[in-house]
N, C-alpha and C positions, 0 to 999 in steps of 0.2 A: 393199815398194816402193810408190810412188804415181806419179801424174802431177800436175804443177801448172802454173799459169799466172798471170802478172800483166800487167795492161794499164794504161797511162797515155796519155791522149789526149783527143780530142773525145768528149763523151758519146755513148754508143751503148747499145743494149739488151744485156742479158745473153744473150739468145737469139742475137744475132749473134756474140758473143764465144765462147760456150761450146757452142752446139748446132749452129748452121748451118755450112755449108761442109764440104768434105771433110776428114776426119780431125780434126775438132774435139775438144776435151777430152771431150765426151760420148761420142764414138766410142772415144777412147783408154781409156775405162773397161773396155770389153770386148775391144778390139782394139789394144792398144799395139804399135807396130811397132819400137820401139827399147828397150823395157824389158828389162833384163838379168836381173832376178830377179822371179819370179812371172809369171803369165800373164794375170790379170785384176785389176781394181781394183774389187771388189764389196763392200768392207767399210765403205762410207759415202762421203759427199762433203760438200762445203761451199763456200760462196763468201761473200766479204765485199765490200761496195761502199760508196763514199763519196758522200753526198748532195752535190749541187752547192753550192759555197760561196756565201755571200752576197757581193754585189758588193764586191770589194777585200778580202775576208776569207780566212781559212785554211779548209781543208776541215773539215767537221764530223766527229765521231767516226763510224766506220763502222758499218754494220748488217751482220748476218750471218744466213745461213740454212744450217743443218747438219742432216744426217740420217745415221742408221746403216744405211740401206738402200742398195742400188746406185742410182746416179743414174737409170738407166733405169726403175726401179721406182717412182719418185715421180710420182704422177699430178698433183700440184700444180705441178710444175716448169714445164711449158710455159706456163701462164698467167702465172706469176710472172716467168719469164725474158723474155717478150715485152713486159711492161709496165714493168719496172724499167730505168732508164737511168742510166748513170754514166760518168764520165771516169777512174775509178780503181777497179780491181777486182783481187782476188786469189782464185783458185779452185783446188780440188784434188779429185781422186778418190783413194780410199784402198785400199791393200792392207796389211792390218794385220801388224805385227811379232808374232812369237810372244810370248805372255805379256802382251799389252796388252788393255785393256778393249775391248768391242765396242760400247759405247753411243756416242751422238752427241757426248759430251764429248771423245772422242778424235779427232773429225773436224776437220781443218783447214778454215778458218784459225783459229788461236788469236789472242786479241785482248786488248789492254789499252790504254786511251786511244786514241790515234791509230794505234797499231800493229796490223798484221795479219801473221801468221807462218805458214809452212808448211815441212814437212820431207819431202823425197823421199829415202828410204833406209831404213836399219835399223841398230840398235846392238845387238849381241849381249850378253846378260847385263846389259842396261841397269839392272835393278833393284839390282844390286850394284856398279855402277860408282862409283868414288870421285869425289865432287864436293865443291866448297867452299861449297855453299849452306848457309845457316843453317837451323835447325829451322823457323823461321817461313816461310822461302822454300820449304822442302820441303813444308810443309803447304799452301802456296798453289799447288802444281803443279796445273794445271787438269784433268788426267786421268791415269789410270794407263797411260802409254805412253812410249816412248822420245822421241817427238816433243814431248810436253808437257814432259818433263824438259829437253830441249834448249832449248825456249822459255823455261823458267825461268832457265836459265843465261845465255841471251842477254839476257833482260829485266833481270837483275841488273846487267849491264854498262851497258845503256842508261840505267837509273835513276841510275847513277853518273856519267853524262854522257860516256861513251866514244863516239867516232865509230862510226857504223854498221859500216863496213868493218872497223874494229879489233875491235869486239865479235864479229862473225861469225867473223873469222879466229882470234881467241883461243879461242872455243868449239870450233871445228873442230880446232884444234891440241890442245886439252886432251883432247877425246874421242878423237881418233885416237891419241894417245899411250897412253891407257888401254885402248882397244879398236881395235887396228890394222886389223881387218877392217871397221870401221864404214863405212857409206856415208852421206855428209853433204852432200847438196844442199839448202841452206837458202834460203828466199825470204822477204823482209821488205819491207814498205812502210809509209809513213806517209801515203799518199795524194798525195804530191808527187813522190817518187822511189822507186826500187826498188833493193834490194841483194840479191845472190844469191851462193851459192858452188857450185862444182862439186868434188865429192870422191867419185868412184865411180860416177857416172851422167851421162847426157847433159843438156845444156842448150843452148838456142838463143835467139837474139834477132832481132827484126825492127824496123827503124826506118822509120817513115813520115815524111811531111813535118812533122807535128807530133804524132807518137805514138811509143810504144815498147812492144813486147810481148816478154815473156820466157816461155819455155815449155820443158817437158821434151822435147817433140817439136814439130816444125813442123806447123802446121795445114794440111796439104796432102795431096793424094791420091797413091796409089802410082803410080810411073811407071818405065819401063825406060830410064833414061839414066844418064850417068856419076855416080859418087859425088862428093859435095861435099868438097873439101879444107877443113881447118880455116881459119876466118877469111876465107872467100871467099863471094861472093854470085853471084847469077845463076842461070839455069836449070840445076839439077843435082839429084841425089838422094843420100840417105844411107840405106843399107839398104833401098832400094826406095821410100823416101818422097821425093816431089818437094818440094824445099825452096825453090825459087824464090829470093826475096830474103832468105831466112833465112840467118843466119850462126851457125856452131857455136862455142861457148865451149870452149876447151881444158880438160882435167881439171885439178883442183887450182888453181883460180883464184877470185878474188872479183870480182864485177861490180857496178858502180854505174851507174845509168841514170835518165834523165828526159827528157821531150820537149825541155826547154830546153837541157840540157847534153850530150845524146847518151849514148854508152856508153863507159865506161872499164873496162878489164880488167887486173887485176894478179895475178901468180902468188902463191899462198899459200906460206909457208915450209914446208919438210918437217917432219913431226911427229917427235918424239923419244919412243920408247917409254918408259913409266914402268918403274920397277924391278919392279913387280908383274908386268908382262907381258914383261920381258926385251927382247930384240932381235928380236921376232917380225916 
């Protein structure tokens, strides 16, 4: 399992997004409060950010910083985070799936061109999972991990020109059919909008006047008030976490969001187990 976050809005420091404030992603690395599998996210971390576009232009290709150490063990992070500013960020802390590599190549976000990608979840026996990737595409998988394989599957569809929501939904359906126990919360951005799926773990969003944040857990402090129903906002908690204006995304959905267009949530179609896996 992992925890991840994406932000689109006015430029702000990485420190304010990832480190400051109660229950920020930094704290979620050692004290996740909604994580259903695993207890800490100490197998690495990473974040990608988009430089400010030139006047009237599109965002430049993102930069990344990734490490194979726990986020709290990186002495370089505080100075980097307080000086880097961006209006588009994707970040993650990692709890590695069994059988995956431990080096920083397996730390999200994965990247190609304008795209940044992260996976919160796990795929059992991912190394033997049937896929339709070509030999060239398999050789191009960016790390030995289930997340990197998922990214290769998504990227193949994006290169073909598929719409983002369709590409994510198709990959979730394909993997869930082959591995019914897979947990597939995917997060993808091009620096302008964000797409995400829920399949087996939590996801929340918060919309400001001109910003949107998507995260595995609300960045808020524990509080002893009522639980937050699905799709509601206002002072409430979920599992002891004060969620305030955050809203929870139902399981098995795909989300599209941007500051300009707001948030759209659509249910994912049910998966159909492959013949190999029967009707598990």
